[in-house]
N, CA, C, O and the ligand as a Tripos MOL2 file, in Angstrom:
@<TRIPOS>MOLECULE
protein
  301   299    76     0     0
PROTEIN
NO_CHARGES

@<TRIPOS>ATOM
      1 N         173.6220  206.4870  -66.2820 N.3       1 MET1
      2 CA        174.3600  205.8350  -67.3070 C.3       1 MET1
      3 C         173.5830  205.4040  -68.4360 C.2       1 MET1
      4 O         174.2290  205.3240  -69.4810 O.2       1 MET1
      5 N         172.4860  205.1350  -68.4930 N.am      2 LYS2
      6 CA        171.7320  204.7120  -69.4140 C.3       2 LYS2
      7 C         171.3850  205.8530  -70.2040 C.2       2 LYS2
      8 O         171.4430  205.6990  -71.4240 O.2       2 LYS2
      9 N         171.0300  206.9870  -69.7460 N.am      3 THR3
     10 CA        170.6700  208.1310  -70.3440 C.3       3 THR3
     11 C         171.9950  208.6770  -71.3800 C.2       3 THR3
     12 O         171.8640  209.1080  -72.5250 O.2       3 THR3
     13 N         173.1880  208.5300  -70.6690 N.am      4 LEU4
     14 CA        174.3680  208.8000  -71.4070 C.3       4 LEU4
     15 C         174.4480  208.1650  -72.6930 C.2       4 LEU4
     16 O         174.6700  208.7850  -73.7330 O.2       4 LEU4
     17 N         174.2330  206.6940  -72.6030 N.am      5 LEU5
     18 CA        174.2310  205.8800  -73.6480 C.3       5 LEU5
     19 C         173.3360  206.1770  -74.7100 C.2       5 LEU5
     20 O         173.6010  206.2420  -75.9110 O.2       5 LEU5
     21 N         172.2720  206.3460  -74.1510 N.am      6 THR6
     22 CA        171.1220  206.8510  -75.3220 C.3       6 THR6
     23 C         171.4740  208.3260  -75.9680 C.2       6 THR6
     24 O         171.0250  208.5890  -77.0840 O.2       6 THR6
     25 N         172.1700  209.1550  -75.3580 N.am      7 ALA7
     26 CA        172.4590  210.3500  -75.9790 C.3       7 ALA7
     27 C         173.6090  210.0320  -77.0250 C.2       7 ALA7
     28 O         173.6350  210.5260  -78.1520 O.2       7 ALA7
     29 N         174.4540  209.2450  -76.5780 N.am      8 LEU8
     30 CA        175.4670  208.6480  -77.6670 C.3       8 LEU8
     31 C         174.8120  207.9440  -78.7420 C.2       8 LEU8
     32 O         175.2980  208.1470  -79.8550 O.2       8 LEU8
     33 N         173.9180  207.2390  -78.6810 N.am      9 ALA9
     34 CA        173.3100  206.6500  -79.6400 C.3       9 ALA9
     35 C         172.6660  207.4310  -80.6940 C.2       9 ALA9
     36 O         172.6830  207.0850  -81.8750 O.2       9 ALA9
     37 N         172.0920  208.4990  -80.2520 N.am     10 PHE10
     38 CA        171.4690  209.6410  -81.0410 C.3      10 PHE10
     39 C         172.5280  210.4000  -81.8720 C.2      10 PHE10
     40 O         172.3170  210.7880  -83.0210 O.2      10 PHE10
     41 N         173.6340  210.5710  -81.2280 N.am     11 GLY11
     42 CA        174.7910  211.2040  -81.7600 C.3      11 GLY11
     43 C         175.2120  210.4080  -83.1720 C.2      11 GLY11
     44 O         175.6670  211.0430  -84.1240 O.2      11 GLY11
     45 N         175.0450  209.1690  -83.2120 N.am     12 THR12
     46 CA        175.7850  208.4310  -84.1960 C.3      12 THR12
     47 C         174.4710  207.8920  -85.1000 C.2      12 THR12
     48 O         174.1400  206.7060  -85.0820 O.2      12 THR12
     49 N         173.8390  208.8000  -85.8090 N.am     13 VAL13
     50 CA        172.6600  208.3800  -86.5380 C.3      13 VAL13
     51 C         173.2380  207.3820  -87.7350 C.2      13 VAL13
     52 O         172.5590  206.3980  -88.0270 O.2      13 VAL13
     53 N         174.4020  207.6130  -88.3780 N.am     14 CYS14
     54 CA        174.5960  206.4890  -89.3400 C.3      14 CYS14
     55 C         174.6800  205.1190  -89.1450 C.2      14 CYS14
     56 O         174.6630  204.2860  -90.0510 O.2      14 CYS14
     57 N         174.7980  204.8170  -87.5850 N.am     15 ILE15
     58 CA        174.7210  203.3470  -87.3400 C.3      15 ILE15
     59 C         173.4620  203.0700  -86.4910 C.2      15 ILE15
     60 O         173.3760  202.0580  -85.7960 O.2      15 ILE15
     61 N         172.6470  203.8480  -86.5550 N.am     16 SER16
     62 CA        171.3390  203.8320  -85.7350 C.3      16 SER16
     63 C         170.5830  202.5870  -86.0030 C.2      16 SER16
     64 O         170.0040  201.9840  -85.0990 O.2      16 SER16
     65 N         170.5830  202.2230  -87.1570 N.am     17 THR17
     66 CA        169.8450  200.8280  -87.5450 C.3      17 THR17
     67 C         170.3080  199.7420  -86.9470 C.2      17 THR17
     68 O         169.6300  198.7140  -86.9630 O.2      17 THR17
     69 N         171.5190  199.7880  -86.3310 N.am     18 ALA18
     70 CA        172.1690  198.4980  -85.7210 C.3      18 ALA18
     71 C         171.4230  198.2350  -84.3630 C.2      18 ALA18
     72 O         171.2910  197.1140  -83.8700 O.2      18 ALA18
     73 N         170.9260  199.4660  -83.7900 N.am     19 PHE19
     74 CA        170.2810  199.4140  -82.5840 C.3      19 PHE19
     75 C         168.9090  198.7490  -82.4740 C.2      19 PHE19
     76 O         168.0040  199.3510  -83.0530 O.2      19 PHE19
     77 N         168.5700  197.5560  -81.8030 N.am     20 ALA20
     78 CA        167.3800  196.9690  -81.8200 C.3      20 ALA20
     79 C         166.1210  197.7960  -81.1710 C.2      20 ALA20
     80 O         164.9470  197.4560  -81.3130 O.2      20 ALA20
     81 N         166.5270  198.8350  -80.5010 N.am     21 ASP21
     82 CA        165.3840  199.5930  -79.9540 C.3      21 ASP21
     83 C         165.1340  200.7790  -80.7560 C.2      21 ASP21
     84 O         164.4490  201.6510  -80.2220 O.2      21 ASP21
     85 N         165.5360  200.9680  -81.8760 N.am     22 TRP22
     86 CA        165.2980  202.1020  -82.7510 C.3      22 TRP22
     87 C         163.6830  202.0250  -83.1910 C.2      22 TRP22
     88 O         163.2050  200.9130  -83.4160 O.2      22 TRP22
     89 N         162.9970  203.0110  -83.2890 N.am     23 PRO23
     90 CA        161.4940  203.0110  -83.5110 C.3      23 PRO23
     91 C         161.3790  202.2530  -84.7950 C.2      23 PRO23
     92 O         162.2880  202.1570  -85.6200 O.2      23 PRO23
     93 N         160.1100  201.6850  -84.9060 N.am     24 ILE24
     94 CA        159.6270  200.9110  -85.9930 C.3      24 ILE24
     95 C         158.8960  201.7300  -86.9750 C.2      24 ILE24
     96 O         158.5870  201.2830  -88.0800 O.2      24 ILE24
     97 N         158.5990  203.0020  -86.5580 N.am     25 ASN25
     98 CA        157.7340  203.9940  -87.3790 C.3      25 ASN25
     99 C         158.4710  205.3070  -87.5230 C.2      25 ASN25
    100 O         159.2390  205.7030  -86.6470 O.2      25 ASN25
    101 N         158.2290  205.9890  -88.6510 N.am     26 ASP26
    102 CA        158.8270  207.3400  -88.5900 C.3      26 ASP26
    103 C         157.7300  208.6170  -88.6070 C.2      26 ASP26
    104 O         158.0880  209.7950  -88.6230 O.2      26 ASP26
    105 N         156.4000  208.1950  -88.6010 N.am     27 LYS27
    106 CA        155.2920  209.2670  -88.3930 C.3      27 LYS27
    107 C         154.6690  208.8050  -87.1210 C.2      27 LYS27
    108 O         154.5050  207.6830  -86.6420 O.2      27 LYS27
    109 N         154.3110  210.2550  -86.6340 N.am     28 CYS28
    110 CA        153.5470  209.9810  -85.1830 C.3      28 CYS28
    111 C         152.1740  209.1700  -85.3590 C.2      28 CYS28
    112 O         151.3410  209.6200  -86.1450 O.2      28 CYS28
    113 N         151.9360  208.0920  -84.7150 N.am     29 PRO29
    114 CA        150.5850  207.3970  -85.1110 C.3      29 PRO29
    115 C         149.4680  208.2050  -84.5590 C.2      29 PRO29
    116 O         148.3420  207.8570  -84.9170 O.2      29 PRO29
    117 N         149.5610  209.1560  -83.8040 N.am     30 VAL30
    118 CA        148.3260  209.8320  -83.4200 C.3      30 VAL30
    119 C         148.0110  210.9970  -84.2830 C.2      30 VAL30
    120 O         146.8320  211.1470  -84.6050 O.2      30 VAL30
    121 N         148.9380  211.8790  -84.7200 N.am     31 ASP31
    122 CA        148.4990  212.8380  -85.6670 C.3      31 ASP31
    123 C         149.2910  213.0050  -86.9010 C.2      31 ASP31
    124 O         149.2830  214.0650  -87.5270 O.2      31 ASP31
    125 N         150.0290  211.8920  -87.2870 N.am     32 GLY32
    126 CA        150.7110  211.8090  -88.5550 C.3      32 GLY32
    127 C         152.0410  212.7210  -88.7760 C.2      32 GLY32
    128 O         152.6870  212.5910  -89.8160 O.2      32 GLY32
    129 N         152.4030  213.5810  -87.8440 N.am     33 LYS33
    130 CA        153.4070  214.3280  -87.7830 C.3      33 LYS33
    131 C         154.7880  213.5140  -87.8080 C.2      33 LYS33
    132 O         154.8100  212.3440  -87.4250 O.2      33 LYS33
    133 N         155.9310  214.1600  -88.2650 N.am     34 ALA34
    134 CA        157.1390  213.4050  -88.1900 C.3      34 ALA34
    135 C         157.6260  212.9560  -86.7280 C.2      34 ALA34
    136 O         157.8430  213.8640  -85.9250 O.2      34 ALA34
    137 N         157.8070  211.6890  -86.3390 N.am     35 ALA35
    138 CA        158.2080  211.1130  -85.1570 C.3      35 ALA35
    139 C         159.4260  211.3810  -84.7340 C.2      35 ALA35
    140 O         160.3090  211.3650  -85.5900 O.2      35 ALA35
    141 N         159.7390  211.6440  -83.5550 N.am     36 ARG36
    142 CA        161.1470  211.9470  -82.8610 C.3      36 ARG36
    143 C         161.4580  210.9060  -81.9780 C.2      36 ARG36
    144 O         160.7380  210.7320  -80.9950 O.2      36 ARG36
    145 N         162.5880  210.0680  -82.2210 N.am     37 PRO37
    146 CA        162.9250  208.8800  -81.3620 C.3      37 PRO37
    147 C         163.1970  209.1700  -80.0110 C.2      37 PRO37
    148 O         163.3440  208.2200  -79.2420 O.2      37 PRO37
    149 N         163.2910  210.3690  -79.5780 N.am     38 ILE38
    150 CA        163.2740  210.7400  -78.2570 C.3      38 ILE38
    151 C         162.1240  210.4950  -77.4780 C.2      38 ILE38
    152 O         162.1470  210.2180  -76.2790 O.2      38 ILE38
    153 N         161.0020  210.6140  -78.2610 N.am     39 TYR39
    154 CA        159.6710  210.3400  -77.6800 C.3      39 TYR39
    155 C         159.1640  208.8910  -77.9720 C.2      39 TYR39
    156 O         158.3050  208.7410  -78.8410 O.2      39 TYR39
    157 N         159.6260  207.8870  -77.3300 N.am     40 ARG40
    158 CA        159.1740  206.6160  -77.7290 C.3      40 ARG40
    159 C         158.9400  205.8340  -76.6230 C.2      40 ARG40
    160 O         159.4730  206.0470  -75.5340 O.2      40 ARG40
    161 N         158.0100  204.7560  -76.8920 N.am     41 ILE41
    162 CA        157.6830  203.7090  -75.8710 C.3      41 ILE41
    163 C         157.8150  202.3250  -76.4680 C.2      41 ILE41
    164 O         157.8130  202.1730  -77.6890 O.2      41 ILE41
    165 N         157.9310  201.3040  -75.6180 N.am     42 LYS42
    166 CA        158.0140  199.9450  -76.1300 C.3      42 LYS42
    167 C         156.6120  199.3620  -76.3000 C.2      42 LYS42
    168 O         155.7660  199.4790  -75.4140 O.2      42 LYS42
    169 N         156.3890  198.7540  -77.4180 N.am     43 THR43
    170 CA        155.0720  198.1120  -77.6210 C.3      43 THR43
    171 C         155.3460  196.5640  -78.0040 C.2      43 THR43
    172 O         156.5080  196.1570  -78.0080 O.2      43 THR43
    173 N         154.3610  195.7750  -78.2990 N.am     44 LYS44
    174 CA        154.4920  194.5450  -78.5320 C.3      44 LYS44
    175 C         155.0010  194.4840  -79.8880 C.2      44 LYS44
    176 O         155.6110  193.4460  -80.1430 O.2      44 LYS44
    177 N         154.9080  195.3070  -80.7910 N.am     45 GLU45
    178 CA        155.5340  195.2240  -82.2880 C.3      45 GLU45
    179 C         156.9390  195.7710  -82.2130 C.2      45 GLU45
    180 O         157.7860  195.4700  -83.0550 O.2      45 GLU45
    181 N         157.2100  196.6830  -81.0660 N.am     46 GLY46
    182 CA        158.7440  197.0250  -81.1230 C.3      46 GLY46
    183 C         158.4760  198.6560  -80.6060 C.2      46 GLY46
    184 O         157.3750  199.1320  -80.3300 O.2      46 GLY46
    185 N         159.6230  199.2730  -80.5630 N.am     47 PRO47
    186 CA        159.5460  200.5400  -80.1720 C.3      47 PRO47
    187 C         158.7540  201.6300  -81.1300 C.2      47 PRO47
    188 O         159.0440  201.7920  -82.3160 O.2      47 PRO47
    189 N         157.8780  202.2360  -80.5510 N.am     48 VAL48
    190 CA        156.9630  203.3670  -81.3980 C.3      48 VAL48
    191 C         157.4320  204.6980  -80.9940 C.2      48 VAL48
    192 O         157.5840  204.9700  -79.8030 O.2      48 VAL48
    193 N         157.6850  205.6010  -82.0010 N.am     49 ALA49
    194 CA        158.0370  206.9310  -81.6600 C.3      49 ALA49
    195 C         156.9580  207.7670  -82.0060 C.2      49 ALA49
    196 O         156.1760  207.4290  -82.8940 O.2      49 ALA49
    197 N         156.8270  208.9460  -81.3180 N.am     50 PHE50
    198 CA        155.7980  210.0540  -81.4150 C.3      50 PHE50
    199 C         156.5590  211.5210  -81.4810 C.2      50 PHE50
    200 O         157.6910  211.8140  -81.0970 O.2      50 PHE50
    201 N         155.5200  212.3570  -82.1160 N.am     51 CYS51
    202 CA        156.1520  213.7210  -82.3060 C.3      51 CYS51
    203 C         156.3120  214.4210  -81.0790 C.2      51 CYS51
    204 O         157.1160  215.3530  -81.0610 O.2      51 CYS51
    205 N         155.6890  214.1320  -80.0680 N.am     52 CYS52
    206 CA        155.6530  215.0450  -78.8170 C.3      52 CYS52
    207 C         155.2840  214.1010  -77.6960 C.2      52 CYS52
    208 O         155.0010  212.9180  -77.8850 O.2      52 CYS52
    209 N         155.3060  214.7390  -76.4350 N.am     53 MET53
    210 CA        154.8690  213.9020  -75.3210 C.3      53 MET53
    211 C         153.6140  213.8060  -75.1590 C.2      53 MET53
    212 O         153.2240  212.8510  -74.4870 O.2      53 MET53
    213 N         152.5910  214.7710  -75.7290 N.am     54 ASP54
    214 CA        151.3350  214.7340  -75.6930 C.3      54 ASP54
    215 C         150.7280  213.5440  -76.3500 C.2      54 ASP54
    216 O         149.7680  212.9160  -75.9020 O.2      54 ASP54
    217 N         151.3370  213.3060  -77.3890 N.am     55 CYS55
    218 CA        150.7650  212.1240  -78.3930 C.3      55 CYS55
    219 C         151.2310  210.7720  -77.6730 C.2      55 CYS55
    220 O         150.4480  209.8270  -77.5680 O.2      55 CYS55
    221 N         152.5270  210.7220  -77.1860 N.am     56 LEU56
    222 CA        152.8410  209.5480  -76.3530 C.3      56 LEU56
    223 C         151.8160  209.3000  -75.3050 C.2      56 LEU56
    224 O         151.3530  208.1660  -75.1770 O.2      56 LEU56
    225 N         151.4460  210.2360  -74.5810 N.am     57 ASP57
    226 CA        150.5320  209.9230  -73.3930 C.3      57 ASP57
    227 C         149.2330  209.5790  -74.1170 C.2      57 ASP57
    228 O         148.7310  208.5570  -73.6490 O.2      57 ASP57
    229 N         148.6010  210.0730  -75.0270 N.am     58 LYS58
    230 CA        147.3890  209.7570  -75.7250 C.3      58 LYS58
    231 C         147.5390  208.1370  -76.2750 C.2      58 LYS58
    232 O         146.6160  207.3510  -76.0630 O.2      58 LYS58
    233 N         148.4740  207.8100  -76.8220 N.am     59 PHE59
    234 CA        148.6230  206.4230  -77.2150 C.3      59 PHE59
    235 C         148.7720  205.4070  -75.9650 C.2      59 PHE59
    236 O         148.2630  204.2870  -75.9800 O.2      59 PHE59
    237 N         149.4840  205.8910  -74.9390 N.am     60 GLU60
    238 CA        149.8310  205.0160  -73.8650 C.3      60 GLU60
    239 C         148.3670  204.7560  -73.2740 C.2      60 GLU60
    240 O         148.0990  203.6350  -72.8420 O.2      60 GLU60
    241 N         147.4250  205.7730  -73.2500 N.am     61 LYS61
    242 CA        146.0750  205.5100  -72.6400 C.3      61 LYS61
    243 C         145.2860  204.5350  -73.1910 C.2      61 LYS61
    244 O         144.7050  203.6690  -72.5360 O.2      61 LYS61
    245 N         145.2440  204.6920  -74.7000 N.am     62 SER62
    246 CA        144.4530  203.6870  -75.3940 C.3      62 SER62
    247 C         145.2630  203.3390  -76.7940 C.2      62 SER62
    248 O         145.0010  203.7530  -77.9230 O.2      62 SER62
    249 N         146.3040  202.4720  -76.3880 N.am     63 PRO63
    250 CA        146.9780  201.9090  -77.7390 C.3      63 PRO63
    251 C         146.1400  201.5760  -79.0260 C.2      63 PRO63
    252 O         146.5250  201.8890  -80.1530 O.2      63 PRO63
    253 N         144.9590  200.9150  -78.7680 N.am     64 ALA64
    254 CA        144.2280  200.1740  -79.6530 C.3      64 ALA64
    255 C         143.4790  201.2050  -80.5980 C.2      64 ALA64
    256 O         142.9290  200.8620  -81.6450 O.2      64 ALA64
    257 N         143.5170  202.5600  -80.0970 N.am     65 SER65
    258 CA        142.8260  203.5610  -80.8340 C.3      65 SER65
    259 C         143.7890  203.9540  -82.1100 C.2      65 SER65
    260 O         143.2620  204.4710  -83.0950 O.2      65 SER65
    261 N         144.9100  203.7570  -82.0890 N.am     66 TYR66
    262 CA        145.9420  204.4470  -83.0770 C.3      66 TYR66
    263 C         146.5920  203.1270  -83.8160 C.2      66 TYR66
    264 O         146.8730  202.0690  -83.2520 O.2      66 TYR66
    265 N         146.7520  203.4130  -85.1020 N.am     67 LYS67
    266 CA        147.2710  202.4190  -86.0230 C.3      67 LYS67
    267 C         148.8100  202.9220  -86.3360 C.2      67 LYS67
    268 O         149.0450  203.9890  -86.9030 O.2      67 LYS67
    269 N         149.8200  202.0080  -85.8870 N.am     68 VAL68
    270 CA        151.0620  202.5040  -86.0770 C.3      68 VAL68
    271 C         151.6560  202.1040  -87.5330 C.2      68 VAL68
    272 O         151.6710  200.8920  -87.7470 O.2      68 VAL68
    273 N         152.0870  202.8400  -88.4380 N.am     69 THR69
    274 CA        152.5660  202.5240  -89.6830 C.3      69 THR69
    275 C         154.0540  202.2290  -89.6090 C.2      69 THR69
    276 O         154.7740  203.1900  -89.3390 O.2      69 THR69
    277 N         154.5090  201.2850  -89.7690 N.am     70 LYS70
    278 CA        155.8530  200.7330  -89.8630 C.3      70 LYS70
    279 C         156.4900  201.4550  -91.0140 C.2      70 LYS70
    280 O         155.8910  201.5500  -92.0850 O.2      70 LYS70
    281 N         157.7030  201.9770  -90.8290 N.am     71 LYS71
    282 CA        158.5490  202.4920  -91.8400 C.3      71 LYS71
    283 C         159.0390  201.4980  -92.7820 C.2      71 LYS71
    284 O         159.1900  200.3330  -92.4130 O.2      71 LYS71
    285 N         159.3090  201.8830  -94.0120 N.am     72 GLU72
    286 CA        160.0550  200.9010  -94.9210 C.3      72 GLU72
    287 C         161.3960  201.1310  -94.6670 C.2      72 GLU72
    288 O         161.8070  202.2780  -94.4930 O.2      72 GLU72
    289 N         162.1820  200.0830  -94.6220 N.am     73 TYR73
    290 CA        163.4840  200.2730  -94.3570 C.3      73 TYR73
    291 C         164.1790  200.5310  -95.8270 C.2      73 TYR73
    292 O         163.7240  200.1150  -96.8920 O.2      73 TYR73
    293 N         165.4000  201.3210  -95.6540 N.am     74 GLN74
    294 CA        165.8000  201.6070  -97.0200 C.3      74 GLN74
    295 C         167.0240  200.4870  -97.3710 C.2      74 GLN74
    296 O         167.8170  200.0580  -96.5330 O.2      74 GLN74
    297 N         167.0000  200.1700  -98.5850 N.am     75 LYS75
    298 CA        168.0550  199.1320  -98.8360 C.3      75 LYS75
    299 C         169.1950  199.6620  -99.3500 C.2      75 LYS75
    300 O         170.1530  198.9330  -99.6090 O.2      75 LYS75
    301 ZN        151.9790  213.3540  -82.7030 Zn       76 ZN76
@<TRIPOS>BOND
     1     1     2 1
     2     2     3 1
     3     3     4 2
     4     3     5 am
     5     5     6 1
     6     6     7 1
     7     7     8 2
     8     7     9 am
     9     9    10 1
    10    10    11 1
    11    11    12 2
    12    11    13 am
    13    13    14 1
    14    14    15 1
    15    15    16 2
    16    15    17 am
    17    17    18 1
    18    18    19 1
    19    19    20 2
    20    19    21 am
    21    21    22 1
    22    22    23 1
    23    23    24 2
    24    23    25 am
    25    25    26 1
    26    26    27 1
    27    27    28 2
    28    27    29 am
    29    29    30 1
    30    30    31 1
    31    31    32 2
    32    31    33 am
    33    33    34 1
    34    34    35 1
    35    35    36 2
    36    35    37 am
    37    37    38 1
    38    38    39 1
    39    39    40 2
    40    39    41 am
    41    41    42 1
    42    42    43 1
    43    43    44 2
    44    43    45 am
    45    45    46 1
    46    46    47 1
    47    47    48 2
    48    47    49 am
    49    49    50 1
    50    50    51 1
    51    51    52 2
    52    51    53 am
    53    53    54 1
    54    54    55 1
    55    55    56 2
    56    55    57 am
    57    57    58 1
    58    58    59 1
    59    59    60 2
    60    59    61 am
    61    61    62 1
    62    62    63 1
    63    63    64 2
    64    63    65 am
    65    65    66 1
    66    66    67 1
    67    67    68 2
    68    67    69 am
    69    69    70 1
    70    70    71 1
    71    71    72 2
    72    71    73 am
    73    73    74 1
    74    74    75 1
    75    75    76 2
    76    75    77 am
    77    77    78 1
    78    78    79 1
    79    79    80 2
    80    79    81 am
    81    81    82 1
    82    82    83 1
    83    83    84 2
    84    83    85 am
    85    85    86 1
    86    86    87 1
    87    87    88 2
    88    87    89 am
    89    89    90 1
    90    90    91 1
    91    91    92 2
    92    91    93 am
    93    93    94 1
    94    94    95 1
    95    95    96 2
    96    95    97 am
    97    97    98 1
    98    98    99 1
    99    99   100 2
   100    99   101 am
   101   101   102 1
   102   102   103 1
   103   103   104 2
   104   103   105 am
   105   105   106 1
   106   106   107 1
   107   107   108 2
   108   107   109 am
   109   109   110 1
   110   110   111 1
   111   111   112 2
   112   111   113 am
   113   113   114 1
   114   114   115 1
   115   115   116 2
   116   115   117 am
   117   117   118 1
   118   118   119 1
   119   119   120 2
   120   119   121 am
   121   121   122 1
   122   122   123 1
   123   123   124 2
   124   123   125 am
   125   125   126 1
   126   126   127 1
   127   127   128 2
   128   127   129 am
   129   129   130 1
   130   130   131 1
   131   131   132 2
   132   131   133 am
   133   133   134 1
   134   134   135 1
   135   135   136 2
   136   135   137 am
   137   137   138 1
   138   138   139 1
   139   139   140 2
   140   139   141 am
   141   141   142 1
   142   142   143 1
   143   143   144 2
   144   143   145 am
   145   145   146 1
   146   146   147 1
   147   147   148 2
   148   147   149 am
   149   149   150 1
   150   150   151 1
   151   151   152 2
   152   151   153 am
   153   153   154 1
   154   154   155 1
   155   155   156 2
   156   155   157 am
   157   157   158 1
   158   158   159 1
   159   159   160 2
   160   159   161 am
   161   161   162 1
   162   162   163 1
   163   163   164 2
   164   163   165 am
   165   165   166 1
   166   166   167 1
   167   167   168 2
   168   167   169 am
   169   169   170 1
   170   170   171 1
   171   171   172 2
   172   171   173 am
   173   173   174 1
   174   174   175 1
   175   175   176 2
   176   175   177 am
   177   177   178 1
   178   178   179 1
   179   179   180 2
   180   179   181 am
   181   181   182 1
   182   182   183 1
   183   183   184 2
   184   183   185 am
   185   185   186 1
   186   186   187 1
   187   187   188 2
   188   187   189 am
   189   189   190 1
   190   190   191 1
   191   191   192 2
   192   191   193 am
   193   193   194 1
   194   194   195 1
   195   195   196 2
   196   195   197 am
   197   197   198 1
   198   198   199 1
   199   199   200 2
   200   199   201 am
   201   201   202 1
   202   202   203 1
   203   203   204 2
   204   203   205 am
   205   205   206 1
   206   206   207 1
   207   207   208 2
   208   207   209 am
   209   209   210 1
   210   210   211 1
   211   211   212 2
   212   211   213 am
   213   213   214 1
   214   214   215 1
   215   215   216 2
   216   215   217 am
   217   217   218 1
   218   218   219 1
   219   219   220 2
   220   219   221 am
   221   221   222 1
   222   222   223 1
   223   223   224 2
   224   223   225 am
   225   225   226 1
   226   226   227 1
   227   227   228 2
   228   227   229 am
   229   229   230 1
   230   230   231 1
   231   231   232 2
   232   231   233 am
   233   233   234 1
   234   234   235 1
   235   235   236 2
   236   235   237 am
   237   237   238 1
   238   238   239 1
   239   239   240 2
   240   239   241 am
   241   241   242 1
   242   242   243 1
   243   243   244 2
   244   243   245 am
   245   245   246 1
   246   246   247 1
   247   247   248 2
   248   247   249 am
   249   249   250 1
   250   250   251 1
   251   251   252 2
   252   251   253 am
   253   253   254 1
   254   254   255 1
   255   255   256 2
   256   255   257 am
   257   257   258 1
   258   258   259 1
   259   259   260 2
   260   259   261 am
   261   261   262 1
   262   262   263 1
   263   263   264 2
   264   263   265 am
   265   265   266 1
   266   266   267 1
   267   267   268 2
   268   267   269 am
   269   269   270 1
   270   270   271 1
   271   271   272 2
   272   271   273 am
   273   273   274 1
   274   274   275 1
   275   275   276 2
   276   275   277 am
   277   277   278 1
   278   278   279 1
   279   279   280 2
   280   279   281 am
   281   281   282 1
   282   282   283 1
   283   283   284 2
   284   283   285 am
   285   285   286 1
   286   286   287 1
   287   287   288 2
   288   287   289 am
   289   289   290 1
   290   290   291 1
   291   291   292 2
   292   291   293 am
   293   293   294 1
   294   294   295 1
   295   295   296 2
   296   295   297 am
   297   297   298 1
   298   298   299 1
   299   299   300 2
@<TRIPOS>SUBSTRUCTURE
     1 MET1         2 RESIDUE 1 A MET
     2 LYS2         6 RESIDUE 1 A LYS
     3 THR3        10 RESIDUE 1 A THR
     4 LEU4        14 RESIDUE 1 A LEU
     5 LEU5        18 RESIDUE 1 A LEU
     6 THR6        22 RESIDUE 1 A THR
     7 ALA7        26 RESIDUE 1 A ALA
     8 LEU8        30 RESIDUE 1 A LEU
     9 ALA9        34 RESIDUE 1 A ALA
    10 PHE10       38 RESIDUE 1 A PHE
    11 GLY11       42 RESIDUE 1 A GLY
    12 THR12       46 RESIDUE 1 A THR
    13 VAL13       50 RESIDUE 1 A VAL
    14 CYS14       54 RESIDUE 1 A CYS
    15 ILE15       58 RESIDUE 1 A ILE
    16 SER16       62 RESIDUE 1 A SER
    17 THR17       66 RESIDUE 1 A THR
    18 ALA18       70 RESIDUE 1 A ALA
    19 PHE19       74 RESIDUE 1 A PHE
    20 ALA20       78 RESIDUE 1 A ALA
    21 ASP21       82 RESIDUE 1 A ASP
    22 TRP22       86 RESIDUE 1 A TRP
    23 PRO23       90 RESIDUE 1 A PRO
    24 ILE24       94 RESIDUE 1 A ILE
    25 ASN25       98 RESIDUE 1 A ASN
    26 ASP26      102 RESIDUE 1 A ASP
    27 LYS27      106 RESIDUE 1 A LYS
    28 CYS28      110 RESIDUE 1 A CYS
    29 PRO29      114 RESIDUE 1 A PRO
    30 VAL30      118 RESIDUE 1 A VAL
    31 ASP31      122 RESIDUE 1 A ASP
    32 GLY32      126 RESIDUE 1 A GLY
    33 LYS33      130 RESIDUE 1 A LYS
    34 ALA34      134 RESIDUE 1 A ALA
    35 ALA35      138 RESIDUE 1 A ALA
    36 ARG36      142 RESIDUE 1 A ARG
    37 PRO37      146 RESIDUE 1 A PRO
    38 ILE38      150 RESIDUE 1 A ILE
    39 TYR39      154 RESIDUE 1 A TYR
    40 ARG40      158 RESIDUE 1 A ARG
    41 ILE41      162 RESIDUE 1 A ILE
    42 LYS42      166 RESIDUE 1 A LYS
    43 THR43      170 RESIDUE 1 A THR
    44 LYS44      174 RESIDUE 1 A LYS
    45 GLU45      178 RESIDUE 1 A GLU
    46 GLY46      182 RESIDUE 1 A GLY
    47 PRO47      186 RESIDUE 1 A PRO
    48 VAL48      190 RESIDUE 1 A VAL
    49 ALA49      194 RESIDUE 1 A ALA
    50 PHE50      198 RESIDUE 1 A PHE
    51 CYS51      202 RESIDUE 1 A CYS
    52 CYS52      206 RESIDUE 1 A CYS
    53 MET53      210 RESIDUE 1 A MET
    54 ASP54      214 RESIDUE 1 A ASP
    55 CYS55      218 RESIDUE 1 A CYS
    56 LEU56      222 RESIDUE 1 A LEU
    57 ASP57      226 RESIDUE 1 A ASP
    58 LYS58      230 RESIDUE 1 A LYS
    59 PHE59      234 RESIDUE 1 A PHE
    60 GLU60      238 RESIDUE 1 A GLU
    61 LYS61      242 RESIDUE 1 A LYS
    62 SER62      246 RESIDUE 1 A SER
    63 PRO63      250 RESIDUE 1 A PRO
    64 ALA64      254 RESIDUE 1 A ALA
    65 SER65      258 RESIDUE 1 A SER
    66 TYR66      262 RESIDUE 1 A TYR
    67 LYS67      266 RESIDUE 1 A LYS
    68 VAL68      270 RESIDUE 1 A VAL
    69 THR69      274 RESIDUE 1 A THR
    70 LYS70      278 RESIDUE 1 A LYS
    71 LYS71      282 RESIDUE 1 A LYS
    72 GLU72      286 RESIDUE 1 A GLU
    73 TYR73      290 RESIDUE 1 A TYR
    74 GLN74      294 RESIDUE 1 A GLN
    75 LYS75      298 RESIDUE 1 A LYS
    76 ZN76       301 GROUP 0 **** ****
């Protein structure tokens, strides 16, 4: 059920900012590529997104090695 809800959330991009678990970054902290919200984990700062599963794994193993750049919210 949770998977279905997540899929629905991604289908409605225009209201995505209303979701509290939307990633805080839009660039992968590991290699700087465009982050994709489907690859994300929760951190103390908030949900962090990555470009791929490999980067997510690297970050999870040593979160302190990478700096997450928070995206600037559009007004
Ligand atoms: Zn990456």
